[in-house]
N, C-alpha and C positions, 0 to 999 in steps of 0.2 A: 349685147355683148360682141356681136360682129364687126359692126362698126370702129369698134375700139381694137379689138384685134385684128382687122384689116388695116387702120392707118396707123397703128400704134405699136401693136405686137403684145399689148396687154389690156386686162380689165378694169376699170375703173369700179370702185365699191363706195355708192353711195348710201348704203344701208347699215354696214357695220354688222355689229350682232344681231340687226333685224332679222327676221326669219319670216318666209311667207312660202306659200305651196303651190308653184307652178303647174298650170294644167296644159296637158298637151292639146295644140289647136284642133285636133284631129278629134278628141272628146269633146272639145266644144261644138266641133259642126255635127257630131253625130246626137247630141243633147238636143242642137236647133233642129236638126232633119225630123227626130223623133216631136218636140213640141211643136212644129210645123204641120205636120203630118198627122200626129195621133191626137185619140180623145183626151178630153179632160186638161189641156194646158192652156186653154184662152184665160188669159187674165191672172195667169201665175208668174211669179217672178223666183228665177232660180241662181244661187249664188253657186258658182263652178268653181271647185281648187282642185288641183292635186292632192294625192293621199301623204304623200311626204312634204316636211319643211325643210328648208334650206336658209342657210345666209349667203349671200353672194360667193364669199370665199368656198363653202362648200360646193356649191352649183358647179365652180369652176374647175375645183378638185374632180369632181364627177366626168367634167367634159375631157378635162385634160388626161384621164386615165382610159378613157373611150379612144380618143384621139392618137394618145400613145406621145404624147409633147407636154414638157410641163409649160404653165400660163403663168405667168405674174401676175398678182392683185393688187391694185393701188388704191389707198383709200383718197377718196377726195375730202376737201376742208368743208364745202359746203354741198347741198342736193344743187344747188343751181350751177355749179361747176361741172356735173356730171352733165348736166342739160348741155352747156355752150361746147363741152367736147363733143357730145353725141350731134349735136346741130351746130356746127361751126359757122355756118352761113346764118344762124338764126333759125328760132322754132316759133312756129305762129303762138301768139302768145296765151291762148286758153291752153294751148298743147303744154307749153313751158311750166305754166302755174300749175297743171295738173299733176306734171311729174315731180315737181317741186315739193306740191305735198304731199304726193303718195309717197316720195322717199323720207318725207319728213315725218310722216307717221308711221311707216313702217320701221324705222331706226330702232325706237325702244321697243319694238313689239318683239320681245325675245322668244315667245311662244309660237304664233305664226296661227292664224286662221284656216280652219279644215272643215272641210263639208263633206259629208256622204252622197251628195247630191248626183254626181254624177255616177256612184256606184248604184245606188237606187233608182236611177232612171233608166239606166242602160243595162241593168243585172249584171255586170261585171265591174272589175277594179279600174280604175283610172289609170291608164298607162303611166309608166314611172319617166321620171327626168332622163334617168340611163337610157332606156328605150329611145326614147326623143334624140337624145344625143347621138346615140348609135344609127338612129335613120338618116340622120344631117352632119355625120362624121366628116364625111368628104366635103360637104362647105365649109366647115371650118380648118380642116387641113388645107385645101387650096387658099382659103384667107391668111393662113400661116405659114404658108410654101412649104407643108409638110409632104 
């Protein structure tokens, strides 16, 4: 979201009604540290998600509430449009293809995938998206000139 906010003051929505469960990078790091230093994780694969599912518009509403400023959400005609806007100088082809494919798969998923992996491994609930927004609110305020 940040590049679009910084450059244009709005967020592009390539997923429409699609929902997903964003996971806090700090939770990813905590699981990685556990898996790399703890016993019983060798050869395991862990699917990490947050505990809450959101559409892009719902995520933007949470962020807007935290930073105290309305943020416009604009739909895109195609996922490729979102990639072109995010990487105006061009994205590496493999990255562009992966993003387009991810957006294409996410759009029809109106439920969103959630796992209990973070909670199970860390013995605590994943951090919420609102927590993450609060922690990074100053970055978004600066990007928006708030």
